[in-house]
Kinemage of the C-alpha trace (Angstrom):
@kinemage 1
@onewidth
@group {chain A} dominant
@subgroup {mainchain}
@vectorlist {calphas} color= white
{ca met a 1} P 10.291 25.807 6.125
{ca lys a 2} L 7.062 25.092 7.482
{ca ile a 3} L 4.841 22.040 5.935
{ca leu a 4} L 1.478 20.714 7.264
{ca val a 5} L 1.080 16.617 6.399
{ca leu a 6} L -2.868 15.762 6.353
{ca ser a 7} L -3.534 12.004 7.145
{ca leu a 8} L -7.406 11.985 8.513
{ca leu a 9} L -8.535 8.175 8.240
{ca arg a 10} L -7.807 5.417 10.763
{ca leu a 11} L -4.938 4.147 12.932
{ca gly a 12} L -3.296 2.308 10.476
{ca asp a 13} L -3.176 5.443 7.634
{ca ala a 14} L -1.553 7.465 9.793
{ca leu a 15} L 1.212 4.503 10.408
{ca leu a 16} L 1.803 4.752 6.752
{ca ala a 17} L 2.303 8.424 6.252
{ca ala a 18} L 5.866 7.844 7.977
{ca glu a 19} L 8.027 6.668 5.359
{ca pro a 20} L 6.500 9.832 3.096
{ca ile a 21} L 7.054 12.252 6.167
{ca ala a 22} L 10.494 10.717 6.326
{ca ala a 23} L 11.185 11.661 2.692
{ca ile a 24} L 9.981 15.059 3.190
{ca arg a 25} L 12.037 15.507 5.872
{ca ala a 26} L 15.301 13.983 3.727
{ca lys a 27} L 14.443 16.565 1.101
{ca tyr a 28} L 13.678 19.565 3.496
{ca pro a 29} L 15.959 18.569 6.799
{ca ser a 30} L 15.610 22.042 8.382
{ca ala a 31} L 11.871 22.279 7.870
{ca arg a 32} L 9.249 21.751 10.455
{ca val a 33} L 6.697 19.082 9.767
{ca asp a 34} L 3.751 19.184 11.500
{ca leu a 35} L 0.701 16.914 11.078
{ca leu a 36} L -3.337 16.785 11.464
{ca val a 37} L -4.968 13.774 12.067
{ca asn a 38} L -8.700 12.798 13.416
{ca lys a 39} L -8.822 12.702 17.528
{ca gly a 40} L -8.019 9.805 18.864
{ca val a 41} L -5.399 8.945 16.709
{ca glu a 42} L -2.949 11.943 18.037
{ca asn a 43} L -1.225 8.512 20.018
{ca val a 44} L 0.515 7.550 16.770
{ca ala a 45} L 2.485 10.525 17.374
{ca pro a 46} L 5.118 9.612 19.222
{ca leu a 47} L 5.927 6.792 17.099
{ca leu a 48} L 6.566 9.121 14.329
{ca pro a 49} L 10.320 10.378 14.022
{ca asn a 50} L 10.791 14.157 13.132
{ca ile a 51} L 7.458 15.565 13.967
{ca gly a 52} L 6.836 18.993 14.928
{ca arg a 53} L 3.049 20.280 16.260
{ca val a 54} L 0.406 17.646 15.733
{ca phe a 55} L -3.204 19.188 15.633
{ca thr a 56} L -6.410 17.232 15.618
{ca val a 57} L -10.064 17.332 13.616
{ca pro a 58} L -12.689 16.414 16.186
{ca arg a 59} L -14.681 14.378 13.331
{ca glu a 60} L -17.072 12.491 15.606
{ca met a 61} L -18.039 16.148 17.067
{ca leu a 62} L -18.432 17.361 13.971
{ca gln a 63} L -20.545 14.710 12.671
{ca asp a 64} L -22.621 14.324 15.823
{ca gly a 65} L -23.183 17.898 15.757
{ca leu a 66} L -24.472 17.894 11.991
{ca val a 67} L -27.393 15.229 13.169
{ca arg a 68} L -28.338 15.682 16.738
{ca ala a 69} L -31.071 17.500 17.592
{ca asp a 70} L -29.947 18.851 20.939
{ca arg a 71} L -26.640 20.727 19.894
{ca pro a 72} L -26.482 24.234 18.539
{ca ile a 73} L -26.919 24.163 14.691
{ca phe a 74} L -23.687 26.108 14.121
{ca glu a 75} L -21.226 24.249 16.642
{ca pro a 76} L -19.378 22.373 14.193
{ca leu a 77} L -18.994 24.877 11.765
{ca asp a 78} L -17.526 27.107 14.126
{ca arg a 79} L -15.260 24.364 15.429
{ca leu a 80} L -14.147 23.824 11.601
{ca lys a 81} L -13.809 27.564 11.470
{ca ser a 82} L -11.276 27.827 14.368
{ca leu a 83} L -9.115 25.259 13.586
{ca val a 84} L -8.974 26.191 9.692
{ca thr a 85} L -8.108 29.934 11.829
{ca arg a 86} L -5.510 28.444 13.700
{ca leu a 87} L -3.414 26.199 11.355
{ca ser a 88} L -3.484 29.313 8.401
{ca ser a 89} L -1.744 31.756 11.467
{ca glu a 90} L 0.930 28.844 10.963
{ca lys a 91} L 1.635 30.460 7.433
{ca tyr a 92} L 2.431 27.484 5.966
{ca asp a 93} L 4.992 26.989 3.209
{ca lys a 94} L 3.218 23.421 1.705
{ca val a 95} L 0.430 21.368 3.007
{ca ile a 96} L 0.282 17.967 1.847
{ca asn a 97} L -3.070 16.091 1.812
{ca leu a 98} L -2.221 12.375 2.091
{ca thr a 99} L -5.845 11.576 2.397
{ca gln a 100} L -8.312 11.346 -0.579
{ca thr a 101} L -11.934 12.288 0.889
{ca lys a 102} L -13.983 15.238 -0.025
{ca phe a 103} L -13.538 16.303 3.867
{ca ser a 104} L -9.812 16.444 3.822
{ca gly a 105} L -9.954 18.358 0.079
{ca tyr a 106} L -12.119 21.229 1.467
{ca leu a 107} L -10.568 21.234 4.204
{ca ala a 108} L -6.636 21.485 2.670
{ca ala a 109} L -8.107 23.772 0.451
{ca ala a 110} L -9.544 26.164 3.154
{ca val a 111} L -6.096 26.193 5.082
{ca glu a 112} L -3.519 28.969 3.782
{ca ala a 113} L -0.730 28.137 2.446
{ca asn a 114} L 1.845 28.638 -0.194
{ca glu a 115} L 1.845 25.373 -2.104
{ca lys a 116} L -0.692 22.384 -1.756
{ca ile a 117} L 0.190 19.239 -3.006
{ca gly a 118} L -2.746 15.947 -2.361
{ca met a 119} L -6.694 16.038 -3.260
{ca val a 120} L -7.427 19.913 -2.987
{ca ile a 121} L -11.864 20.891 -3.535
{ca asn a 122} L -12.123 24.636 -4.216
{ca his a 123} L -15.735 26.298 -3.932
{ca arg a 124} L -16.720 25.310 -7.211
{ca gly a 125} L -16.440 21.810 -6.146
{ca gln a 126} L -13.458 20.982 -8.333
{ca ala a 127} L -10.830 19.109 -7.719
{ca ser a 128} L -6.938 19.886 -8.107
{ca phe a 129} L -4.242 17.669 -7.053
{ca gly a 130} L -0.461 19.777 -7.237
{ca ser a 131} L 1.400 16.350 -8.354
{ca pro a 132} L 0.840 14.304 -10.791
{ca trp a 133} L 1.286 10.906 -8.807
{ca phe a 134} L -1.803 11.941 -6.944
{ca arg a 135} L -3.756 12.746 -9.990
{ca tyr a 136} L -2.774 9.045 -10.618
{ca leu a 137} L -4.186 7.628 -7.316
{ca asn a 138} L -7.544 9.377 -8.040
{ca ser a 139} L -7.493 8.498 -12.349
{ca val a 140} L -5.653 5.173 -12.498
{ca ile a 141} L -6.326 3.513 -9.168
{ca gly a 142} L -9.684 4.805 -8.864
{ca ala a 143} L -10.695 3.485 -11.584
{ca gly a 144} L -9.869 -0.251 -10.264
{ca ala a 145} L -6.502 -0.591 -11.944
{ca glu a 146} L -5.020 -4.609 -10.812
{ca arg a 147} L -1.510 -3.385 -11.138
{ca gly a 148} L -0.286 -0.098 -9.244
{ca phe a 149} L 1.776 1.703 -6.451
{ca his a 150} L 1.550 0.902 -2.927
{ca tyr a 151} L -0.071 3.884 -1.133
{ca val a 152} L 2.654 4.725 0.456
{ca asp a 153} L 4.398 5.151 -2.713
{ca ile a 154} L 2.402 7.047 -4.267
{ca phe a 155} L 2.584 9.366 -0.735
{ca lys a 156} L 6.488 9.486 -0.999
{ca phe a 157} L 6.739 10.421 -4.456
{ca gly a 158} L 4.147 12.517 -4.475
{ca ser a 159} L 4.909 14.343 -1.594
{ca ile a 160} L 8.633 15.231 -3.167
{ca gly a 161} L 8.526 14.465 -6.676
{ca his a 162} L 11.286 11.968 -8.143
{ca ile a 163} L 14.238 10.369 -5.688
{ca glu a 164} L 17.430 10.103 -7.429
{ca ala a 165} L 18.826 7.454 -4.747
{ca gly a 166} L 16.250 5.286 -5.720
{ca pro a 167} L 16.548 2.811 -2.497
{ca ser a 168} L 13.724 3.362 -0.334
{ca ile a 169} L 13.883 5.761 2.377
{ca ala a 170} L 13.144 3.822 5.584
{ca ala a 171} L 11.597 5.340 8.560
{ca ala a 172} L 11.687 3.900 11.121
{ca ala a 173} L 9.384 4.238 14.589
{ca asn a 174} L 10.635 5.881 18.226
{ca glu a 175} L 10.635 3.642 20.867
{ca thr a 176} L 9.310 5.740 24.026
{ca glu a 177} L 10.452 5.417 27.671
{ca ala a 178} L 6.736 4.753 28.322
{ca gly a 179} L 6.674 2.016 25.666
{ca lys a 180} L 10.270 0.749 27.823
{ca arg a 181} L 9.043 0.542 30.841
{ca glu a 182} L 5.744 -0.975 29.302
{ca leu a 183} L 7.660 -3.766 28.499
{ca asp a 184} L 9.845 -4.003 31.449
{ca glu a 185} L 6.579 -4.463 33.797
{ca trp a 186} L 5.565 -6.799 30.758
{ca leu a 187} L 8.940 -8.871 31.714
{ca arg a 188} L 9.041 -8.724 35.303
{ca his a 189} L 5.549 -11.465 35.035
{ca his a 190} L 6.763 -13.176 31.881
{ca ser a 191} L 9.417 -15.367 30.884
{ca phe a 192} L 11.368 -14.414 28.197
{ca gly a 193} L 13.605 -17.015 26.493
{ca ser a 194} L 16.531 -17.382 24.231
{ca gly a 195} L 14.106 -19.077 21.069
{ca thr a 196} L 12.473 -17.561 18.342
{ca lys a 197} L 10.156 -14.776 19.481
{ca ile a 198} L 6.658 -14.878 17.803
{ca leu a 199} L 3.618 -12.166 17.891
{ca leu a 200} L 0.567 -13.235 16.766
{ca gln a 201} L -1.945 -10.660 16.246
{ca leu a 202} L -4.964 -12.491 16.073
{ca phe a 203} L -7.923 -9.980 15.646
{ca thr a 204} L -8.702 -7.115 13.406
{ca ser a 205} L -11.323 -4.160 13.257
{ca asp a 206} L -12.733 -5.485 10.673
{ca lys a 207} L -14.435 -8.959 11.285
{ca lys a 208} L -14.053 -9.931 7.174
{ca lys a 209} L -10.264 -9.652 7.992
{ca asn a 210} L -10.135 -12.031 10.642
{ca trp a 211} L -9.696 -15.598 10.641
{ca ser a 212} L -11.129 -18.333 13.276
{ca met a 213} L -9.032 -19.168 16.159
{ca ala a 214} L -9.826 -22.701 15.039
{ca ala a 215} L -7.800 -22.100 11.975
{ca trp a 216} L -5.080 -20.325 14.068
{ca ile a 217} L -4.886 -23.230 16.624
{ca gln a 218} L -4.663 -25.482 13.631
{ca ala a 219} L -2.045 -23.488 12.099
{ca ile a 220} L -0.286 -23.013 15.305
{ca glu a 221} L -0.018 -26.962 15.731
{ca ser a 222} L 0.862 -27.417 12.231
{ca phe a 223} L 3.960 -24.891 12.850
{ca arg a 224} L 4.987 -26.894 16.540
{ca arg a 225} L 5.155 -30.171 14.259
{ca ser a 226} L 7.557 -28.372 11.425
{ca gly a 227} L 10.481 -29.380 13.206
{ca arg a 228} L 13.642 -27.264 13.255
{ca ala a 229} L 12.065 -23.617 13.701
{ca ala a 230} L 8.985 -24.456 16.778
{ca ala a 231} L 12.506 -26.120 18.853
{ca gly a 232} L 12.129 -23.507 21.425
{ca ser a 233} L 10.116 -20.580 20.103
{ca gln a 234} L 7.800 -18.658 22.162
{ca leu a 235} L 4.218 -17.550 20.708
{ca ile a 236} L 2.774 -14.438 22.223
{ca ala a 237} L -0.554 -13.179 21.495
{ca leu a 238} L -1.186 -9.324 20.997
{ca gly a 239} L -4.081 -7.246 21.804
{ca ala a 240} L -5.315 -3.998 22.969
{ca pro a 241} L -6.464 -4.640 26.705
{ca asn a 242} L -10.286 -4.450 25.889
{ca glu a 243} L -9.490 -7.488 24.087
{ca arg a 244} L -8.369 -9.596 27.097
{ca pro a 245} L -11.312 -11.725 27.208
{ca leu a 246} L -11.296 -13.295 23.806
{ca leu a 247} L -7.070 -13.895 24.436
{ca glu a 248} L -7.766 -15.334 27.322
{ca gln a 249} L -10.205 -17.958 25.494
{ca phe a 250} L -7.719 -18.388 22.933
{ca arg a 251} L -5.063 -19.070 25.313
{ca lys a 252} L -7.298 -21.682 26.641
{ca leu a 253} L -8.507 -23.643 23.596
{ca ala a 254} L -4.368 -23.716 22.691
{ca ala a 255} L -3.693 -25.453 25.916
{ca glu a 256} L -6.189 -27.679 25.731
{ca thr a 257} L -3.631 -29.035 22.549
{ca lys a 258} L -0.185 -28.812 24.411
{ca ile a 259} L 0.488 -25.085 23.066
{ca val a 260} L 1.428 -22.366 25.457
{ca val a 261} L 1.191 -18.702 23.959
{ca glu a 262} L 1.488 -16.032 26.107
{ca ile a 263} L -0.781 -12.854 26.328
{ca ala a 264} L 0.411 -8.993 25.574
{ca thr a 265} L -2.372 -6.878 26.417
{ca met a 266} L -0.351 -3.329 25.744
{ca ser a 267} L -0.567 0.035 24.054
{ca leu a 268} L 0.712 1.215 20.364
{ca glu a 269} L 4.152 2.221 22.771
{ca gly a 270} L 4.818 -0.858 24.612
{ca val a 271} L 4.220 -3.388 21.448
{ca leu a 272} L 6.887 -1.046 19.391
{ca ser a 273} L 9.567 -2.002 22.635
{ca leu a 274} L 8.353 -5.379 22.149
{ca met a 275} L 8.334 -5.774 18.608
{ca arg a 276} L 11.846 -4.479 18.656
{ca val a 277} L 13.141 -7.694 20.930
{ca ser a 278} L 10.692 -10.178 18.629
{ca asp a 279} L 11.969 -11.914 15.710
{ca val a 280} L 8.834 -12.326 13.648
{ca leu a 281} L 5.077 -10.770 13.790
{ca val a 282} L 2.470 -13.062 12.247
{ca thr a 283} L -0.669 -10.903 11.748
{ca gly a 284} L -3.756 -9.596 9.883
{ca asp a 285} L -4.149 -6.530 7.715
{ca thr a 286} L -4.051 -4.250 11.172
{ca ser a 287} L -2.263 -0.654 12.246
{ca ile a 288} L 0.495 -3.728 14.131
{ca lys a 289} L 1.125 -4.681 10.643
{ca his a 290} L 2.322 -0.770 9.398
{ca leu a 291} L 3.503 -0.075 12.928
{ca ala a 292} L 6.128 -3.303 12.475
{ca ala a 293} L 7.047 -2.475 9.091
{ca leu a 294} L 9.034 1.006 10.819
{ca thr a 295} L 10.948 -1.875 13.097
{ca ser a 296} L 13.405 -4.481 11.883
{ca ile a 297} L 10.918 -7.423 12.937
{ca arg a 298} L 9.587 -9.797 10.234
{ca ile a 299} L 6.039 -10.154 9.003
{ca val a 300} L 3.954 -12.712 7.724
{ca glu a 301} L 0.775 -11.092 6.611
{ca ile a 302} L -2.706 -13.058 6.846
{ca ala a 303} L -4.954 -11.117 4.453
{ca leu a 304} L -8.179 -11.784 4.101
{ca gly a 305} L -11.776 -9.846 3.793
{ca ser a 306} L -10.952 -6.378 2.086
{ca ser a 307} L -7.475 -6.682 2.858
{ca asp a 308} L -5.840 -5.212 -0.406
{ca ile a 309} L -2.379 -6.364 -0.151
{ca glu a 310} L -1.505 -3.757 -3.600
{ca arg a 311} L -1.923 -1.034 -1.924
{ca thr a 312} L -1.736 -1.688 1.575
{ca gly a 313} L 0.561 -4.735 2.261
{ca ala a 314} L 2.918 -4.937 4.629
{ca tyr a 315} L 5.473 -2.091 3.348
{ca lys a 316} L 8.693 -3.938 4.470
{ca asp a 317} L 11.467 -5.754 2.253
{ca gly a 318} L 11.017 -9.662 2.587
{ca ser a 319} L 7.397 -9.842 3.966
{ca leu a 320} L 5.327 -12.897 2.868
{ca ile a 321} L 1.517 -12.330 2.455
{ca ile a 322} L -0.903 -15.404 2.835
{ca ser a 323} L -4.318 -14.427 0.581
{ca ser a 324} L -7.267 -16.332 -0.394
{ca arg a 325} L -7.919 -16.820 -4.133
{ca glu a 326} L -11.477 -16.440 -3.363
{ca asn a 327} L -13.148 -14.361 -6.699
{ca cys a 328} L -14.620 -12.261 -4.330
{ca val a 329} L -11.183 -10.582 -2.508
{ca pro a 330} L -10.344 -8.203 -1.912
{ca cys a 331} L -14.122 -6.740 -0.918
{ca arg a 332} L -15.462 -3.439 -0.426
{ca his a 333} L -13.445 -1.997 3.149
{ca ser a 334} L -16.840 -0.475 4.690
{ca ala a 335} L -19.460 -3.087 3.510
{ca pro a 336} L -19.979 -6.465 5.546
{ca cys a 337} L -19.515 -9.502 3.811
{ca his a 338} L -22.215 -10.124 1.636
{ca arg a 339} L -21.417 -13.865 1.772
{ca asp a 340} L -23.286 -16.683 4.069
{ca arg a 341} L -19.831 -17.818 5.176
{ca his a 342} L -16.732 -16.480 5.313
{ca ala a 343} L -15.772 -18.279 1.886
{ca cys a 344} L -12.372 -15.994 1.924
{ca ala a 345} L -11.121 -17.330 5.232
{ca gln a 346} L -11.866 -21.015 4.595
{ca arg a 347} L -9.828 -21.761 1.109
{ca leu a 348} L -6.655 -20.821 3.824
{ca asp a 349} L -5.034 -24.249 4.395
{ca ser a 350} L -4.491 -23.855 8.291
{ca gln a 351} L -1.541 -26.495 7.713
{ca ala a 352} L 0.099 -25.140 5.172
{ca val a 353} L -0.253 -21.461 6.799
{ca gly a 354} L 1.498 -23.652 9.689
{ca leu a 355} L 4.674 -24.900 7.290
{ca ala a 356} L 5.167 -21.331 5.651
{ca ile a 357} L 5.153 -19.723 8.926
{ca ala a 358} L 7.753 -22.458 10.311
{ca lys a 359} L 9.955 -22.305 6.858
{ca tyr a 360} L 9.614 -17.919 7.263
{ca val a 361} L 11.031 -18.058 10.372
{ca glu a 362} L 13.671 -20.432 9.072
{ca lys a 363} L 14.511 -18.200 6.048
{ca asp a 364} L 13.233 -20.905 3.721
{ca trp a 365} L 12.046 -19.507 0.683
{ca ala a 366} L 12.557 -22.572 -1.761
{ca ser a 367} L 10.456 -24.120 0.537
{ca ile a 368} L 7.496 -21.634 0.473
{ca his a 369} L 7.657 -21.462 -3.535
{ca leu a 370} L 7.093 -25.051 -3.572
{ca leu a 371} L 3.650 -24.404 -1.006
{ca ala a 372} L 3.119 -21.714 -3.545
{ca his a 373} L 2.744 -24.210 -6.157
{ca glu a 374} L 1.195 -26.432 -4.387
{ca tyr a 375} L -1.763 -24.919 -3.102
{ca lys a 376} L -1.947 -22.142 -5.672
{ca asp a 377} L -5.618 -22.877 -6.465
{ca asp a 378} L -6.593 -21.603 -3.552
{ca met a 379} L -3.458 -19.629 -1.725
{ca arg a 380} L -1.658 -16.999 -2.871
{ca phe a 381} L 1.687 -16.799 -1.404
{ca thr a 382} L 3.361 -13.241 -1.999
{ca arg a 383} L 6.927 -12.054 -1.327
{ca ala a 384} L 7.106 -8.062 -0.752
{ca thr a 385} L 9.912 -6.576 -1.993
{ca ile a 386} L 11.417 -3.121 -2.785
{ca asp a 387} L 12.477 -2.534 -6.063
{ca pro a 388} L 15.446 -0.313 -7.629
{ca gly a 389} L 13.216 2.431 -8.297
{ca gly a 390} L 12.389 2.392 -4.662
{ca cys a 391} L 8.562 1.357 -4.981
{ca trp a 392} L 7.027 -1.767 -3.603
{ca leu a 393} L 6.886 -4.970 -5.794
{ca pro a 394} L 4.543 -7.864 -4.842
{ca ile a 395} L 6.048 -11.046 -5.885
{ca ala a 396} L 3.420 -13.808 -6.417
{ca leu a 397} L 5.840 -17.312 -5.244
{ca asp a 398} L 3.683 -19.728 -7.364
{ca ala a 399} L 4.437 -17.927 -11.085
{ca asp a 400} L 7.353 -17.628 -12.582
{ca ser a 401} L 9.874 -15.547 -9.957
{ca val a 402} L 12.204 -14.290 -12.714
{ca glu a 403} L 9.323 -13.556 -15.399
{ca gln a 404} L 7.037 -11.593 -13.275
{ca gln a 405} L 9.305 -9.576 -11.506
{ca ile a 406} L 10.647 -8.060 -14.612
{ca ala a 407} L 6.953 -7.634 -16.203
{ca gly a 408} L 5.901 -6.054 -12.354
{ca tyr a 409} L 8.772 -3.906 -12.354
{ca leu a 410} L 8.553 -2.380 -16.164
{ca asp a 411} L 5.275 -1.177 -15.670
{ca leu a 412} L 5.448 0.168 -12.694
{ca ala a 413} L 8.968 1.734 -13.472
{ca ser a 414} L 7.237 3.093 -16.822
{ca trp a 415} L 4.704 4.718 -15.014
{ca arg a 416} L 6.829 6.136 -12.447
{ca phe a 417} L 9.048 7.433 -15.178
{ca leu a 418} L 5.664 9.100 -16.624
{ca leu a 419} L 5.075 10.577 -13.306
{ca asn a 420} L 8.405 12.033 -12.863
{ca arg a 421} L 8.655 13.560 -15.988
{ca gln a 422} L 12.217 10.651 -16.289
{ca his a 423} L 10.756 10.291 -19.997
{ca glu a 424} L 11.277 13.757 -20.554
{ca glu a 425} L 15.091 13.538 -19.511
{ca ala a 426} L 17.912 12.750 -22.032
{ca leu a 427} L 18.170 8.459 -22.782
{ca gly a 428} L 20.539 8.148 -20.270
{ca ala a 429} L 17.734 7.726 -17.597
{ca tyr a 430} L 16.413 4.490 -19.442
{ca gly a 431} L 20.303 2.952 -19.205
{ca thr a 432} L 20.983 3.711 -15.456
{ca glu a 433} L 17.376 2.535 -15.057
{ca ser a 434} L 18.060 -1.094 -16.997
{ca val a 435} L 21.415 -1.490 -15.033
{ca arg a 436} L 19.373 -0.973 -11.889
{ca leu a 437} L 17.395 -3.693 -12.596
{ca lys a 438} L 19.924 -5.962 -13.778
{ca asn a 439} L 22.031 -5.406 -11.062
{ca trp a 440} L 18.651 -6.270 -8.637
{ca met a 441} L 17.798 -8.941 -10.409
{ca glu a 442} L 21.472 -10.357 -10.169
{ca ala a 443} L 21.947 -9.803 -6.268
{ca ser a 444} L 18.431 -11.579 -5.628
{ca gly a 445} L 20.085 -14.611 -7.511
{ca ser a 446} L 17.066 -15.027 -10.224
{ca phe a 447} L 18.802 -13.521 -13.195
{ca ile a 448} L 18.857 -16.395 -15.944
{ca glu a 449} L 19.561 -14.879 -19.436
{ca ser a 450} L 17.781 -17.972 -21.264
{ca lys a 451} L 14.503 -16.751 -19.421
{ca val a 452} L 14.872 -13.255 -19.815
{ca leu a 453} L 15.482 -12.530 -23.474
{ca pro a 454} L 12.473 -14.693 -25.166
{ca asn a 455} L 10.067 -13.013 -22.012
{ca leu a 456} L 11.443 -9.321 -23.272
{ca asp a 457} L 11.077 -10.230 -27.355
{ca arg a 458} L 7.359 -11.249 -25.965
{ca trp a 459} L 6.132 -8.433 -24.004
{ca ala a 460} L 8.260 -5.747 -26.796
{ca asn a 461} L 6.053 -7.334 -29.443
{ca ser a 462} L 2.466 -6.995 -27.196
{ca thr a 463} L 3.419 -3.641 -26.081
{ca arg a 464} L 4.397 -2.451 -29.383
{ca glu a 465} L 1.040 -3.436 -31.065
{ca thr a 466} L -0.883 -2.392 -27.600
{ca glu a 467} L 0.973 1.265 -28.417
{ca arg a 468} L -0.105 0.415 -32.401
{ca arg a 469} L -3.767 0.069 -31.538
{ca leu a 470} L -3.705 3.136 -28.531
{ca asp a 471} L -2.221 5.592 -31.261
{ca arg a 472} L -4.179 4.648 -34.052
{ca leu a 473} L -7.412 5.664 -31.465
{ca leu a 474} L -5.836 8.786 -30.158
{ca lys a 475} L -5.922 10.044 -34.149
{ca glu a 476} L -8.861 8.976 -35.358
{ca met a 477} L -10.306 10.468 -32.027
{ca asn a 478} L -8.148 14.047 -33.352
{ca arg a 479} L -9.564 13.642 -36.376
{ca arg a 480} L -13.306 12.961 -35.449
{ca met a 481} L -13.311 15.912 -32.349
{ca arg a 482} L -12.395 18.696 -35.840
{ca thr a 483} L -15.907 17.950 -37.004
{ca gln a 484} L -18.734 16.609 -34.281
{ca met a 485} L -18.432 17.271 -30.504
{ca asp a 486} L -20.423 13.961 -29.768
{ca phe a 487} L -17.944 11.625 -31.402
{ca ile a 488} L -17.344 8.888 -29.416
{ca asp a 489} L -19.638 5.455 -30.782
{ca asp a 490} L -19.797 2.352 -30.117
{ca gly a 491} L -17.069 1.267 -32.268
{ca met a 492} L -14.365 3.195 -30.071
{ca thr a 493} L -16.215 2.507 -26.531
{ca asp a 494} L -15.740 -0.966 -27.247
{ca glu a 495} L -12.241 -0.596 -28.516
{ca leu a 496} L -11.376 1.402 -25.599
{ca thr a 497} L -12.647 -1.288 -22.866
{ca gln a 498} L -10.310 -3.766 -25.262
{ca leu a 499} L -7.694 -1.629 -24.668
{ca glu a 500} L -7.997 -1.116 -20.792
{ca ser a 501} L -8.580 -4.541 -19.913
{ca gln a 502} L -5.779 -5.706 -21.693
{ca met a 503} L -3.744 -3.187 -19.867
{ca lys a 504} L -5.347 -4.392 -16.995
{ca leu a 505} L -6.278 -0.422 -16.188
{ca gly a 506} L -9.919 -0.865 -14.686
{ca thr a 507} L -12.289 1.937 -16.133
{ca phe a 508} L -9.198 4.569 -16.252
{ca leu a 509} L -10.171 4.755 -20.298
{ca ser a 510} L -13.852 4.589 -20.471
{ca glu a 511} L -14.384 6.828 -17.018
{ca ser a 512} L -14.879 9.885 -18.983
{ca leu a 513} L -17.304 8.056 -21.215
{ca lys a 514} L -19.546 7.955 -17.931
{ca leu a 515} L -20.009 11.959 -18.431
{ca gly a 516} L -22.510 13.455 -19.734
{ca pro a 517} L -21.905 14.915 -23.408
{ca glu a 518} L -23.108 17.867 -22.634
{ca leu a 519} L -19.870 18.910 -20.861
{ca gly a 520} L -18.704 19.199 -23.667
{ca leu a 521} L -14.912 19.912 -24.123
{ca tyr a 522} L -14.056 18.617 -20.427
{ca arg a 523} L -15.285 15.684 -21.694
{ca val a 524} L -13.162 15.300 -24.532
{ca arg a 525} L -10.328 16.831 -22.847
{ca arg a 526} L -10.836 13.777 -20.407
{ca leu a 527} L -10.815 10.891 -22.661
{ca his a 528} L -7.537 12.578 -24.079
{ca asp a 529} L -5.411 12.851 -21.542
{ca ser a 530} L -6.259 9.007 -20.249
{ca leu a 531} L -5.893 8.154 -23.826
{ca asn a 532} L -2.103 9.935 -24.211
{ca asp a 533} L -1.338 8.977 -20.823
{ca ala a 534} L -1.904 5.272 -21.937
{ca leu a 535} L 0.350 5.682 -24.722
{ca val a 536} L 3.149 7.667 -23.382
{ca his a 537} L 2.900 4.550 -20.998
{ca gln a 538} L 3.657 2.026 -23.465
{ca arg a 539} L 5.743 3.796 -25.411
{ca ile a 540} L 8.152 4.166 -22.150
{ca lys a 541} L 7.604 0.859 -21.161
{ca leu a 542} L 9.329 -0.030 -25.182
{ca lys a 543} L 12.229 2.335 -24.380
{ca leu a 544} L 13.121 0.345 -21.062
{ca leu a 545} L 12.597 -3.160 -22.918
{ca arg a 546} L 14.898 -2.291 -25.932
{ca thr a 547} L 17.939 -0.534 -23.282
{ca phe a 548} L 17.362 -3.662 -20.945
{ca arg a 549} L 17.697 -5.834 -24.192
{ca gln a 550} L 20.860 -4.051 -24.869
{ca thr a 551} L 22.189 -3.955 -21.127
{ca ile a 552} L 21.892 -7.799 -20.925
{ca arg a 553} L 23.609 -8.466 -24.247
{ca glu a 554} L 26.323 -6.404 -23.327
{ca leu a 555} L 27.150 -8.542 -20.160
{ca pro a 556} L 30.606 -10.289 -20.706
């Protein structure tokens, strides 16, 4: 079998493809998995395990050729046609598109293959997805739902379907000989003590995601004062070679407060080798964060600006994510900050961040919980976990962790059952899921029956009422559509928006109302499918709640 995976965005997105590719290889161990990335991103290929051939799209050349008057008008088309011909000659069994853009959709359609998964756009401009998971990405996540799966999980389950094993299929980055040599050269000029080695990724490619040098210095000072964690620790600032002047400036500022910071400007391969012998990475939302998730190093993420922790947070169990409670977070990725000051960054208390890093190094989650409650008005402390179904689940540490763990898990598990069509299986699937949840909570030390049972009753009542409202609305819609095509009135619109707000689904239900009535049956079908998915989701959640409740009561 031959499979082509498309990842046509930035370096970090290509690294996010590592776990889906690992899942693909686990399902098809004898397959050759090739990768298509943008030109300039191909340097990620040596780090990804079990990749066959790597092809590149000359995106900048294509864009440049379309706008420059001194370039042949058909040059971009000829280049693209040549690429499609080359890829089609490979005669792939599957093309899996992990990129939700029109360009990738048209390109996926053009490459010949027996099966296509992910966004595919035909010559009429109509999109197909080949998997409920990629349709979910487009219709639910695209509608601004507050809760949802991490991109890695959508890509993973969307690529291979239901994973029976449950736990996440761990992907590990390849350490290269070039990376080892780069690390050895760095160690020739730097001492490497026996204490805790902490890597600092200070800068990102997006100014909105950067914390100021002064804030970093204050956080490190707080870390140094914390006691046990700071004793003998070693701070190493990471950066690309072109960031060397900024890193030197930071080292000078740190030295003024008697903080010793070493500098490591390396390639991705060198950074990977350095991370393999270090203990903790403190970073913004960068490609280095995604690379670190493929190693054993522990991660503290400082999430600012457009960093969307729900979708692209550090995909590693036990990571700590510190973010701002500024109401404009996360902002749009492609737009500059619209505020006259970097408000989200200013909401982070540097001393609290430094203390949280110290407690994270000490693996003292109880103290981080206390910090989360103390600073909950300005900051959010989140622990990344992998739930029993193998999905990434963020736990806000200032909330009741038991309550949030169950609520978040049940919501995502209900979507997972729906998208994997597990709800169509025998009731045993629900019982298995309930036992997994109970075992997971017991293993984490968070199972407290006196807290769990009252919440289950409350959630069941709320879910049952939502299910009734959705059922009534769907029946009313079916009744009206038999007699009139344009049957959506203000009352139905209000009901839709109330329900999607209650379920935190963004504009998932009302999105179809933006379509003109002239689209007729297509508009009706879109609305009907969205309502039906929401209704089935609530019914699945009710069954999970009931079986989980029964599982708890059967405990000795």
